[in-house]
Each structure stands twice: as C-alpha cells, then as structure tokens.
N, C-alpha and C positions, 0 to 999 in steps of 0.2 A: 466643747462644741465646735470651736474653730478647727480643731484637729480632724473632726469627723468630716467637715466640709472640704478640708484639704484632700482627705483620702478619696472622697466622692469625686472631686474634680480630677484627681489623678487617674482613677479607674475610667472615668468618662473619656478623658483624653487618650488613654491607652486603647480603648475600644475604637475611637475615631482613627487613630494611627494604624491600628491593626486592620481595619476595614480598608483604608486607603492603600495600605501596603499590599493587601490581598488583591485588590483590583489592579494595581500597578503591575504586580507580578504576572497576573493573568494576561494583561496587555502585552507585556514584554515577551512572554512565552507563547503568544497566540500563533506565532509562525510555526510552532511545533504541531499544530493541528494539520492533518492530512486529508485532502479531499480527492475523490475520484469521480469524474463526470462521464456519463454515458449519454450520447456518443461523445467521443473525445472533442470533436468539433460539432457544435450544434447544427442541426439541419432543419430546414423548413419542408414540411410535407402537408399538402392540403390546406395551406394557409395557417398552419399551426407549427409551433416549435416545441417539441417534447424534450424533457430533460429528466435526468435521474442523477442525484448527487448523494454520494455516500461519504460521510465524514468520520474520521477516527480521532477520538479525543484521548490524548496520552494520559498516563497515570500521573498523579500529583499536580495536575494543572487545574482541575475544576475545584475551586474553593468550596469547602463544605457549606459555607453560609451564602454562597452566591446564586443568583438567578441570571441566566444568560439567554437572550433572545437572538437567534441566528436568522438572518434574512438574506436569501439570494436575490441579487439584483442584476438585471441586464442593462448596461449603460451603452448609449449610442449618441451620436452627434444630434443634439436637439432634444434629448429626453432620456428617460430611463423607465424600465418596467420593473416595478417592485413586486417580487413574487411572494407567495405565502410563506410566512415565517414559522419557526418552531421555537419553543421555549423549553429549556432544561433547567434543572435546579440541583444544587449541592445536596448531599445526603442529610445535612442538618436543617434544611429549610422545610418548614411545614406549609406545603402548598400542593397543588394537584398536577404539577408537571412531572415529566419523566425525570427520575433522579440519576445522577452520575456519581459513582463512588470515587472518592479522592484517591484511594490507593490503586485502584485498577483502571480508572478511566472508563470510557464508554464509546458510544457511536451515535450518529444521527443520520437520518435519511430524508431526502426530499424527492418527490416525484410529482410531475405536473406538466402543464403546457401553457403557452401563451400565444396570443394572436400575433402574426408577423406583419410588419410593414416594411416597405422597401428601405426606409431609413435605418432599419436595424441591421442591414447587411454587414456593415462595419461597426463593430462594438466589442464589448467583452462582458463575460459573466463573472461576477465577483460575489464573495460572501462577506457580509457585514455582520458585526456582532455588537451587542450592548450588554455589558455586565453590570449587575446591581447587587450591592450588599446593603441591606436595610435602606436608608434613604440616600445612599451615595451611588452614583452611576458613572460609567466610563465607556466611551466607544472604543471597541477593539480595533486593531489594525485590519483594514479591508484586505481580503486575499483574492487575487485574480485566479479564476478557475478555468476559463476557456476564452479563446479569441473568436469573435464573429460568428456568423451563421452562413452555412452553405445553402444557397437558394437555387440550385440547378433546375428544379422543377419549373421555375419561372421562365426557362428557355422555351417552354412549350409554345408552339405556333398555334394561335387561335385562328385557324384557317378552315372552318367547317365547310364541307362540300355541299353546295346546292345541287339540285337535280333538275334537268330539263326533260320535258316529255319528248319521247323519241320522234324523229322525223319519219312519219309513216307514208310519205309520198312515194308512189311507184310510177315511174314513167310509162311502163307497159303494164296494162291491166287486162287480164283475160275476161272476156264476156262470153257466155254460152247460152244457147237456146236448144230445147229438146222438143221433139214431136214424135207421134206414133202414127203409122199407117196400118190400118187393120184390113184383113182380107177375108173373103168368104172361104168356106171349107173347100179344100183342094183347089184353090185358085191362087194365082200370083199376079193378076192384073190389078191395077190401081183404079178404084171406082171414083167417079166425079164427086160422089157424096163425101168421100174421105178428104178430098182436096178442099172441101168447104168447111172442114172441122176447125174448131177454134185454135187448136195448137198448130195445125199446119198453116193457117192464115198468119198466125203470129211468127212462125218460123220464116215464111216468105218475106214478111215485113222486115224482120231482123236481117235477113240476107240482103235485101234491097238496100237498107241503110249502110251495111258494110261495104257494098259495092260503090255506093255513092260518096261516102266520106273518105277523104284522103288519109286521115289519121287512123284508119282501121285496116287491118290485114288479117286474112284467114289464117288461123293457127292450126286447126285440125278439124277433120270431118269424120265422124264415126257412124257406120251403118251396121246394125246387128239385126239379122233376120231370123225368124223362128217359125217352127211348125208346132202345132199342138201334139201332145203325145198319143193321140188316138190315130189308128190306121197303121198300115205297114211302114216299117222303118225306112225302106227303100224309097217309098213314095214321099215320106216326110223329108228325107234328105234332098230329093229333087225339088220339092216345094220351097224349102228354106233357101236353097240356092237361087231359084227363080225369083223369089221375093226380094232377095238381096239385090239382084240385078235390076229389077223393076224400080226399086227405091233409088238405086244409084243413077239410073237413067233420068228419073224424075228430078233428082237433086241437081244433076248436071245442067238440066234445062233452066232450073231456077237460078242457080249461081251464075251460069254462063261462063264465058272465058275472059271476062273483063279483068278479073283479078287472079284467076286460077288458070295457069297454063297447063298443058298436058304434062310438062316436066314437073311442075309444082304439085300436080295432082297425085303423082306417085308417092310423094312424101307426106302429103296432107291426109290422104284417104286411108282409113282403116276399116276394112270390110270383113265381116265374119258372119257365119250362119250356124244355127243350132237346129239339128234335125228334129229332136223331140225335147221340148222345154219342160223337163220334169221339175227343175228348180222353180221355175215360174209357176208351174201348176201347184206345187206344194205351198208356196207363199200365198197364192190366191185362196187356196182351201183353208189355210190357217186363219186368214183374215175374214173368212166368210162365216155365215151362221147356218149353213146347210145341215140337214139331218145326216147323221152317220159321219160327221166330220172326223171324229176320233178314229172310226173304223178305217176310213180312207187313209188317214195319216199312218195308221198301224201297218196297212198294206205296203205303203211306201217304205217304211222302215224295215219290213220283213223281207222284201224282195228287191233285188237290184236288176233283175232281168226285165227289160221294158215290155216284152211280150207277156210275161207272167203278170206284171203289174196291171197292164191294160185288161187282161182277162179277169183278174180278181176284182178289179174296180167295176167292170161291166156286170159282174155277178150281183153287185149291189143294185139291182134293177130299179128300185124306186128312186134312188139317189142319182143314178147315172143320167137320167133325163135332165135333172137340174144342172149337173155338170156340163152336159152337152149344150144347154141353153145359156148358162150364165158364166161358166168358168172357161171352157175350151175356146170360145170365140175370142176371148181377150188375149189368148196366147198366139193366135195366127196374125203375126204382125212383123213390121220392121220398125226398129227404134232408130231415130236419127238424132244425132247431136252435132251441132255446128259451134265451133269455138273460134272466136275472133279476138285478136289483140288490138286493144285501143291504145294507140301510141300518143303519149302526152308531149308537152313542151320539153325541149332540151333545157339543161341548166342555164345556158346562155340566154335563151329566150325568157325563162322564168325570172332571171335576175334583171333583165332589161325591163320586163313588164312590172316587176315589183317596184322599180324606181320611177316608172313613168305612168303606167296604167294599172295600179294595183287592184282596182275595182274589177278588172277582167279576169282575175285569178280567183280560184276557189280557196277554201281554208287550207287544205293540205298543200296546195301549190304555194300559197303565201308563207306558210310556216316553213316549207322547204327552202324558199328563197332566203328567209332569215338564217336558216341553219347553214347554208352554203356561203353566206355573205362573209366578206373578209373584214375582220376588225369588229370589236365590240360595239362601237358607235353605229356602224352600219347595221349590225344585227338588231340593236335596240330600236333603230328607226323603223325597220320593217315589222318587228314584233308590235311596235306601237300602232302601226297602220292596221295590223291584224286585229288588235283589240278594238279598234274603232269600226272596222268593217264587219267584224264578227263579235259583237258584244256579249254573246252567250258562250263564247269559247273559253273555257277554263284553261285549256292548253296555251292559248295565246297570252292570257294574263300571267300564267305561271312562268312561261318562258321569257316574257318581258321582264318579270321580276328576277329571274335567274341571271340574265345579262346584267341587270342593274346591280345585283349583289357583287358580281365579278368586277364591276366598275367602281364599287364603293358607294353607290347611290342608295343608301339604305332606306331613306324616306320614300323614294319612288318605288323601290322594291316592295316595301311593306304595304303600301297602298294597293299595289297590283295583286299581291298575294291575298290580301283580305278580300278583294273582289273575286279572285279565283276560288277562294274558300267558300264564298257565298254561292258560287255556281256549282261547286262540287265539294260540299263539306265532308271532311274526314278522309279525303284522298291522301294516300300515304306520301306521295311526292310533294304535294302542297304542304302537308303537315311537316315534313322534314324541312322544307324551306322556311316555314314559319319558325322552326327551331333554330335554323341558321341565323335568322334575323335576331332572335332573342339572345343567342350566345354572343353575337357581335355587339349587341347593345349592353352586354354584361349581366343579363338575367339568366344565370346558369340553371336555376331550378326550373324555370319555364322551358328552357331549351331542352333539358333532359326529359321532361314530361312529353314534349313534342316528339323527340327522337324515339322514345320508347313506344309511342303510338304510331310510328312510321317504319317499323322494321321491315315491312313488306316491300319497301321502296328499293332495297338492295344494299350493296356493300358501302355505299357512301354514308349510310346511317350508322353503320358499325364504326367507321372512321370518326364520325362526329361524336359518338358516345365514348370512343377512346380518348378524345381530347378532354372530355369532362372527367373521365376516370383519372387522367394525369393530374388535373386540377384538384381533384378530391384526394389525391395521394394513394389511389388504388391502382398500383402499377401492374400487378399481375393481370387484373381485369383489363387494363388498357392494352397490354400485350395481346390478349385474346381477341379483343375487338379489332386490333390492327393486323391480324394474321394474314389478311388478303391485301395488305398495303405495304409497300416499301417506301417509306417516307422519313423525313426528319423526325417526326413525332414517334414513329415506330422505333427508331433507334434510341430516342430519348427514353421511351417507356422501358425498353429492354435494359438500358443502363440503370435506370432508377430501380428496376426489379432485381438488380444484381447480376444480370446476364451480360457481362462486359464483352465477351467474345462475340456473342450474337449481335450486340449493338455495333461493334466494330465492323463486322461483315455487312450489316445492313446499311450503315451510313456510307460505306464504300460504293454501294450500287444505287444510291439516291441520285436521280438525274439532275436535280437543281444544283447549279454550281455557284452558290452564293456564300457570303462570308460566314453566315450562321452555321452552315454545314461544316466548314473547316474548324470553327470554334468548338462545335460539339465533338469533332474528331479529336481535338486537343484534350478536351475534358475526358473522353473515353480513354485515351492513351495515358492520361495522368493516373487514372484508376488502375490501369493495367501495369503502369510503371515503365512505359517506353519513352524515355527522355527525348530521343531523336525525333520521334513522331510528334511528340508534344510541341516541340519548338518549331518544327517545320510547318505543322498545320496552323499553329498560332500566328506564325509569321504571315502566312497566306491570308488568314482571316483578317488580320489588322491591315494588310495591304489593300484588301477589298473594302474594308469599313474601318476607318480610323477611330470611330467612336467606341470600338471594342477594346481599344488600348487601355482606357481607364478601368473598364470592367475587369479585364484580365489581370491588371496590376493588383487588384484587391480581391480577386476570386480565390477563396480558400481551397478550391479544387487544386490550385497550383501552389499551395503553401510550401510544399517541399522544394520549390524551385525559385522562391522569392529572392534568394541570394545567388542564384545561378547567373553568371555574367551574361550569357547569351540571352537568357530570359529577360534580364533587366534592359539589355540593349533593344529588345523587341518592344517592350512596353513603355520605355522612357520617351 
C-alpha cells in the first residue's frame, strides 16, 4: 500500500514539475513572438486611436496544455488603457478558444480603437500575456509594440468665422419722380387742366424740394414725347417734336436756373420724340378688355407698315370708336422723369455724429459708422448704441455679436445673437454665428447643425464646417469645404488627407506670420523628408513661441530626427 502511495506522489510531482517547466519555457521564449502594428506609429483621428496588431506565434512555443490570454495595453504617464484581450489554447486543451498547434504555431490578430486624451501623446503600446496550465499561471514578459501617438490633427485652429451683415449705407441715393402731360388730338400746347393733375403737382413739389435742400442735386431729366399712331406720319412727327419742346419749356420754368445752369442742362437733359407710338398702343390694347382685341393684335403682328396698320384697324369700324375714345388719347403725351441725387453725410461727419449725437443718425448711417470705426472696441460701442436706438434691428444685434466674438466676449455675443434670432429667426447669417458660439464653447454637434442650416450665408460657413470635419477625422471632406480658403487649417487638412505637396504650397501663401504656421511647415516637410526645411521652420517657430519647444521635442512627426544634433540644439 505504501508503495502505491509513493508512486502516486511521484507522478503528481512529475505533473507539477512538467507544468511549471512548460510555463517557464513559454516565458523564456516569449520574445520569439513577432508582432506587426498598423500604423507603425499610432495616430489620433477624430478623437480616436485605431490600431491593428498581427502576431506570429512560432512553432513549438505554445504548450499543448496551455491557455494564454494576450492583452494589448497602451501605457502613458498617469495611466494605462487596457484594450480587449484574446485567449488562445493549446491543442490538448478542451475549451472554446482558438487552438494553436504545437508543431506549426499560429497567429493572433487585434483590431480596435480607443478614445484619445492629451496625456496619451507620450506612451507606448505593449503586449502582455498570461499563460496557464491547469491551476498554475505565469505572466509572460511584456513586449513593446509601438511608441506614442501622433496627434497632428489637434493642431487645428478652432477659429470659426462669424459673419456681419453688410454695410448697405450709400452716401448718394438717387430719387426720381415721373409725370405725364397729355395733349388734345393734333395739339402740342399744355392745358391748365393738365398742370393741375395729381402727378404734375407731385412733380412740382419734388422739384421744389430739390431746389430748396442743399444736399440734393439734379442728376438727370428725361422728356419723351409721343404722338398716337393715327393720322399722317409727317403730322405725327411734327406733333411729337412740338410736344417735346412744350414739355421742355414748362419744365425749365418749374426747375428754374437755381440749380441747373445752361451748361449743366446740356448733360442733364435727355429729350426724345416718337412720331407714332405703336409699342404703347400695343401695350394698352393688350391690357384692355375691348372687343376684337385679338384681331387688333393680329393686325399689328401681320403688318409692319404704319399706313397699312392704321387702315386695317380703322376697317374694324365698331372697335375703332372705342380705340379713338379710350386708347389713342393716352398716347398723345410727354413723359417726364426727374432724377435727383440725395447726398448724405461724409464718413467724417457720420463718425463724429456717431460719437456725439448718435440719435441724429438713421439706422443705415449708424451701422456704417460702426463699420468704418477703427478698432473693435470702437465698433462695439457704436453697434451697442445702434441696438439701443433701434431695438428692432436684427442687423444691429448680429453685428454687435460679431464684434464681441472677435473680441472673445462670448457671453455678450451670445446674448445679442439670441435677441437677433428673436427678431429674425432662421436667418442664415445669425444661424451661422450661433454655430460659431457653440463651437467655441465646445458643443461641436450643435455647431455643425447650425452651420448646415446656414449654408446660404456664404463661404464662411464652408470654412466652419471644414474645421468640424478635421475634428471628426474626415479630411477629404475638410479639404472640399476649404477650397475657397487659403488658411492654416486648409494646409492642415491637405496634410492629413495625404496631399503633402498641396499642403506645402498652401501654407506658403497663408498670410498669418505666426509660430504655428512655421511649426506646421516643419511637420509637412517632415512627411516630405526635407531635413533642411524641417530644421529651419522649426527654429523660426520656436523663436516665435518658446512653448513649442517641448511639443517638438516629443512630437513623433519628428521621430526620425530626435538624434539629429541640430534638431536637439533647437529643442533643448
């Protein structure tokens, strides 16, 4: 019996030693496992870090009785991101994991993504393993797979473009008044009855005011005289000329020479006469309800000779009397149009009044004063006055918000925009600006919704949507949105979309001469492989902003130059 117990103990110990030996061997030879990571250096896009790991398990490594749990982990200062694991088993294990043959080895793959935080920028991806045989377990040696995360998309400038309503002030505004003088058949003299007509009285009043007010100047005077198309053409030619002259003499008396000299009259006056007003005749017939209207219009279309036209129309005897009574008298006339330029305040006058007597300015003048004011503070002050003086003006509230956005006063801008939206809900410009506020406050979803509802507001909206597309990792879409803009973000989007040469050309024409521009130039040239350009641009960037030194020192875009002596001298 004792012998049996001894044998049992011997076999039990052998099993234990065998298990431990198998695990130790796996640990010792774990370095033989090969891993390939895509991308070689992890990258952040749209706030996510995607990874693909393919592992090759060599022959005669995976113990037939072992179970191994493989776990990729991203370690960084202050924490670690444990990624989903996979479990494999030896060919003698009865479980539901993927089996790896001892003689041939096998493979393992991981695909996934994790959320990025800025603390993760410096770190490393490693593979951990835990091997188990029965109730014995051992941690395999962790293997480093990749260094850090490239986060170049975070260079995006979140500088959405607000939009102001255009300055619609015009210093010189043309005003005009029209009137008709009607004549009796075969007459060219002006009757007193005509001079008492409503339109002539209004014209005289208009001219009187133009003569009286210093800020008004005659711009143009047009007289067009006509004869009706009945009667001989020679007579009608004479009549239309006489009517033109009589209208001219009358107008000269009304206007006088106070503001119009003989010299000025030559350029102001435009006089013409039409012997037979067939066009006017046709329009009046078309607008009438007289009998045989269609027949008359057919005659006009069939015949171009005025004599034939008149003869054929007179043959429509029943209708001709109506024409003679109702249509033809309206054609015996002189049309008068007087155009006056109303000359407004100069910019200097408007600026002075906006600061001292804003109540004396109308809305357009006050908005213009703000538009031409020097400096954002001055603009904001005048726009504020406009909102108080014209509380129903959505333009004033929007433009006040516009300036406050540029000044970084988001609370004031938001309040003004909400008022503007109350006054004109759904306006594309106001909606865009509400989106600008949302994006600057970090509410990307609301901002995008606003921008998509504001596309009629112009190219600024495309720029704003392009920023969001960079943030979302949709770089081709961003490039499309930026096509009418040559900015830092345009070049960044091109770089991230793999258009290195286009990015390089674009950043070279960006007008802003700041540190971030030169830093992006260095990144672009790192991807192109132009060492001289990298070092030169990085040097300028750090000279302009010393805070970029630490960033460049650890930026994996420059990983191939970390040991370069010039690079080290720039970032140290």
